[in-house]
N, C-alpha and C positions, 0 to 999 in steps of 0.2 A: 776206565778207572775202576779199580777193584772196590767192591763194597766192603766197608769197615765192619768187622765182627762186633756185635754188641757184647759188652762185658756183663756177665751174670754176677750180680752181687748177692751173696747168700743172706737170707733173712736172719735177723737176730743180731747177736753180738759176736764179732769175730776179731781175732788179733793176728798180727803178723810182725815178726822180728825184722828190723831193718838195721842199717849201720848207725842210724841216729837214735835207736831205741825201739820200743814196742809201740806200734800203731794199733789203735782199737777203732773198729768201724761198727756203727749201729745202723742197721738197714731194715727196711720193711717194704714188701712188694717190689723187690729188685731195685730199690732206690736208697741211696745213702741218706741217712737223716743227720748223722753226726760223725765226726772223726776226732778222736782224742789221740794226741801224738806225744812221743818222747818219753814214755815210761821206761825205767831201767830194769824193772823186774815185775813178775806177775802179781806179787803182793801189792805193789803200788798201783797196778791196774785195778785191782779190787777196791783199793782206797779211792781211786778216782771215780769209779763207777758208783760207789756208795755216796760220794759227794754229789755226783750228778743226780742220783736218786733222791737225796735229801732236798736238793733244789726243786726237783719235779714234784716232790711230795707236798710242797706248799699248795700246789694246784690240785693234786690227786694223790691218794694214798697208795704207796708202793710197799710191798713186803721188804724187810731188811735182811733177806737171806743172801747167800752167796750167789753171784750171777754166773750163768752158764756161758762160757766163752769158747768159741771154736777157733782153733789154731790153724791159720792158713799159711804158715811158714813152709816154704818148699823143703821137703825132706831130701837128704843126700841119698843117692842110689847106693845100694849095698854092693861091695866089691865081691867078685866071684873068686 
């Protein structure tokens, strides 16, 4: 039986466009901490992340700046 390749999850906040909307993954040390799903645009992704930040701020202070999000959506190959 072939050994299954381990998926490398990039650390930090990343997003990927799917047919059902934008999925946002928050990961640390190669492990997913949270997945936020179904956003229809990047502005709403920012609103969702700020809402999450406000919830977490009750336990720990977070800066209210714009979050850095890495886009993992596969890019279409350029035609020659």
